[in-house]
C-alpha positions in Angstrom: -23.0 -26.5 -3.1 -19.2 -27.2 -3.6 -16.4 -28.9 -1.8 -14.1 -26.1 -0.7 -10.8 -25.8 1.1 -9.8 -22.7 3.0 -6.2 -22.1 3.8 -5.4 -19.5 6.5 -7.6 -18.8 9.5 -6.5 -15.3 10.6 -8.9 -12.5 11.6 -10.2 -12.4 8.0 -10.0 -16.1 6.9 -11.6 -17.5 10.1 -15.0 -15.8 9.6 -14.9 -16.1 5.8 -14.5 -19.9 6.0 -17.4 -19.9 8.5 -19.6 -18.2 6.1 -18.9 -20.8 3.5 -19.7 -23.6 5.9 -22.9 -21.9 7.0 -24.0 -21.5 3.3 -23.9 -25.2 2.9 -20.5 -25.7 1.3 -18.4 -28.7 2.4 -15.4 -26.9 3.9 -12.0 -28.3 4.9 -9.7 -25.8 6.6 -5.9 -25.6 7.1 -4.0 -23.3 9.4 -0.3 -23.2 10.2 -1.2 -23.3 13.9 -3.4 -26.4 14.1 -5.1 -25.3 17.3 -6.9 -22.5 15.3 -8.2 -25.1 12.8 -9.4 -27.3 15.6 -11.2 -24.4 17.2 -12.8 -23.5 13.8 -14.1 -27.1 13.4 -15.5 -27.2 16.9 -17.3 -24.0 16.2 -18.5 -24.4 12.6 -18.3 -28.1 11.8 -16.5 -29.2 8.6 -13.1 -30.8 8.6 -9.5 -29.8 9.1 -6.3 -31.0 7.4 -2.7 -30.8 8.6 -1.2 -29.6 5.2 -2.4 -27.4 2.4 -2.2 -30.4 0.1 -4.5 -32.5 2.4 -7.0 -29.7 2.6 -7.0 -29.3 -1.2 -7.5 -32.9 -2.2 -10.8 -33.4 -3.8 -11.8 -29.7 -3.5 -13.4 -27.9 -6.4 -12.3 -24.5 -5.0 -9.3 -23.7 -2.8 -9.4 -20.3 -1.1 -6.4 -18.8 0.6 -6.0 -15.9 3.0 -2.5 -15.9 4.4 0.2 -13.3 5.2 2.5 -12.4 2.4 4.3 -13.5 -0.8 6.4 -16.2 0.9 3.3 -17.6 2.7 1.4 -17.8 -0.5 4.3 -19.6 -2.3 4.4 -22.0 0.7 0.7 -22.9 0.6 0.6 -23.1 -3.2 3.9 -24.8 -4.3 5.9 -25.5 -1.2 6.3 -28.9 0.5 2.8 -30.5 0.6 1.4 -27.4 -1.1 -2.1 -27.1 -2.3 -1.3 -27.4 -6.0 0.0 -31.0 -5.5 -3.4 -32.0 -4.1 -5.7 -30.1 -6.6 -7.3 -31.8 -9.6 -7.3 -30.4 -13.1 -10.0 -27.9 -13.7 -10.2 -26.9 -10.0 -9.9 -23.2 -9.0 -7.5 -21.6 -6.6 -8.7 -18.2 -5.2 -6.2 -16.1 -3.4 -7.6 -13.5 -1.0 -4.2 -12.5 0.4 -2.8 -9.0 -0.4 0.5 -9.8 -2.2 2.6 -8.5 -5.0 1.3 -8.8 -8.6 4.6 -10.5 -9.3 4.0 -13.5 -7.0 0.4 -13.6 -8.3 1.5 -14.0 -11.9 4.1 -16.6 -10.8 1.4 -18.7 -9.1 -1.0 -18.2 -12.0 1.6 -19.6 -14.4 2.4 -22.5 -12.0 -1.3 -23.4 -11.7 -1.9 -23.1 -15.4 0.9 -25.6 -16.1 -1.0 -28.1 -13.9 -4.4 -27.4 -15.5 -5.5 -25.5 -12.4 -7.1 -22.0 -12.6 -5.9 -19.2 -10.4 -7.8 -16.1 -9.4 -6.2 -13.2 -7.5 -9.0 -11.8 -5.3 -7.7 -9.5 -2.5 -10.3 -8.2 -0.1 -11.2 -4.9 1.6 -13.6 -4.2 4.5 -11.5 -5.2 7.5 -12.4 -7.7 10.2 -15.9 -6.4 10.5 -16.5 -6.8 6.8 -15.3 -10.4 7.0 -17.4 -11.2 10.1 -20.5 -9.6 8.5 -20.0 -11.1 5.0 -19.7 -7.6 3.6 -16.3 -7.5 1.8 -15.2 -5.8 -1.4 -13.4 -8.3 -3.6 -11.3 -7.2 -6.5 -10.3 -9.9 -8.9 -7.8 -10.8 -11.7 -7.5 -13.9 -13.8 -9.3 -15.7 -16.6 -12.9 -14.8 -17.1 -14.1 -18.4 -17.1 -12.3 -19.1 -13.8 -13.8 -16.0 -12.2 -17.3 -16.9 -13.4 -17.0 -20.2 -11.7 -15.6 -18.8 -8.4 -17.8 -15.7 -8.1 -20.8 -17.5 -6.7 -18.7 -19.0 -4.0 -17.1 -15.6 -3.1 -20.5 -14.0 -3.0 -21.1 -15.7 0.3 -19.0 -13.1 2.1 -19.0 -10.3 -0.5 -20.7 -6.9 -0.6 -19.3 -6.5 -4.1 -17.2 -8.8 -6.2 -15.7 -7.8 -9.6 -13.2 -9.0 -12.1 -11.0 -6.1 -13.1 -8.8 -7.8 -15.7 -6.2 -10.4 -16.3 -3.9 -12.1 -13.6 -2.5 -9.4 -11.2 -5.3 -6.9 -11.9 -7.0 -7.7 -8.6 -3.7 -7.1 -6.7 -3.1 -3.8 -8.6 -6.6 -2.7 -7.6 -6.0 -3.5 -4.0 -2.9 -1.3 -4.2 -5.1 1.5 -5.3 -7.3 0.8 -2.3 -4.4 1.0 0.2 -3.0 4.1 -1.5 -6.4 5.8 -1.0 -6.8 4.7 2.6 -3.3 5.9 3.6 -4.0 9.5 2.6 -7.5 9.4 4.1 -6.4 8.2 7.5 -3.6 10.8 7.7 -6.1 13.5 6.7 -8.6 12.4 9.3 -5.9 12.2 11.9 -4.8 15.7 11.2 -8.4 17.0 11.3 -9.1 15.4 14.6 -5.8 16.5 16.0 -6.4 20.1 14.9 -9.9 20.0 16.5 -8.3 18.9 19.8 -5.7 21.6 19.7 -8.3 24.2 18.9 -10.4 23.2 21.9 -13.3 21.9 19.8 -15.6 19.0 20.6 -14.3 16.4 18.2 -17.6 14.5 18.1 -19.6 17.6 17.2 -17.1 18.5 14.5 -17.4 15.0 12.9 -21.2 15.1 13.2 -21.2 18.2 10.9 -18.3 17.6 8.5 -19.1 13.9 7.9 -22.3 15.0 6.2 -20.4 17.0 3.7 -17.6 16.5 1.2 -15.2 15.4 4.0 -17.2 12.3 4.8 -15.6 8.8 4.4 -15.8 5.3 5.7 -12.8 5.9 7.8 -14.4 9.0 9.4 -17.7 7.2 10.1 -16.1 4.0 11.5 -12.9 5.2 13.2 -13.4 8.7 14.5 -14.8 7.7 17.9 -12.0 5.2 18.7 -9.4 7.7 17.5 -10.8 10.4 19.8 -10.8 7.8 22.7 -7.2 6.8 21.9 -8.2 3.2 21.3 -6.4 1.4 18.5 -7.3 -2.3 18.7 -9.8 -2.3 15.9 -9.2 -3.6 12.4 -6.1 -3.7 10.2 -2.7 -3.5 12.0 0.0 -1.1 11.2 2.5 -3.9 10.5 0.2 -5.2 7.7 -0.4 -1.8 6.3 3.4 -1.2 6.0 3.7 -4.5 4.2 1.0 -3.4 1.7 2.4 0.1 1.2 5.8 -1.5 0.6 4.2 -3.4 -2.3 2.5 -0.3 -3.6 5.8 1.7 -3.5 7.8 -1.1 -5.2 5.2 -1.4 -7.9 5.1 2.3 -8.4 8.9 2.2 -9.1 8.3 -0.5 -11.7 5.4 1.3 -13.4 6.7 4.8 -13.1 3.8 6.0 -10.9 4.4 8.9 -8.5 3.2 8.3 -4.9 4.6 11.1 -2.8 1.8 11.1 -0.2 1.8 7.3 0.1 5.6 7.4 0.7 5.2 10.0 3.3 2.4 8.2 5.2 4.5 5.0 5.0 7.2 6.8 7.0 4.6 8.0 9.5 3.5 4.4 10.0 7.2 3.6 10.6 7.2 6.2 13.3 4.1 4.5 14.9 6.0 1.1 14.8 8.9 2.8 16.7 6.4 3.9 19.3 5.5 0.2 19.8 2.3 0.4 17.7 2.9 -2.3 15.1 -0.2 -4.1 16.2 -2.3 -1.0 16.6 -4.9 -0.4 13.9 -4.1 2.0 11.0 -6.1 4.9 12.6 -3.2 5.2 15.2 -1.6 7.8 12.9 -3.3 10.3 15.2 -1.3 9.0 18.2 1.9 10.0 16.4 0.6 13.5 16.1 -0.3 13.6 19.7 3.1 12.4 20.7 4.6 15.3 18.7 2.9 17.8 21.0 
């Protein structure tokens, strides 16, 4: 078992850190809002620190799951950042979805200090984090990944190194691109069924067993039909991720016409007041159109 720090106790990080503690690791947590860290310690045990540096001191592995590029920079190299508290040969594992650019910046900053850095964004939503059933896509040096992989397996369904630094984030972009198109397609199918006077549940029961079936269909169709959108990943975060995808597509020369269109649809959902609704709320936009 290892001494581990976990930075960021949001809807994903909170249960992930709990799995580490339950598996026997010695976990110290940090969260920007200290009350969340206090609650975690009261529920799971372990310890809390008031700064990323304090959490990272003495840790063999430092895991992070924060909000965006700026948040990652803050917890890594900002004032009282984790890198200042990490020993040489320790490993920083970033589970945040951020740009490949900031990942490579932090990889270089870590390497200059003798620290390893693995980008390891996650997919599977809040339920995946709570059930320890996440897909983890990783970039970084093979040796660092090999050391960190057994720790990540505590909350993983699958964990793979895709390539060098940034490859994990690029793979997460592929994930979000695929999801955006799937959710829009599912929304249109259910909306069409409603307009045609069909029983949506009966429709899904049949088509989900064929080529149209997907995780989104199996896990979101009922709440979409019931007009409930407080499950899983929020629209605001999806737009952040799709913005990263579209910026990177400009840099690489990739063409993402459907992704760009769905991003604008999510912008419409935000204008409807749905920034905190989950991503399946695209159907609500269609209903509002008549």
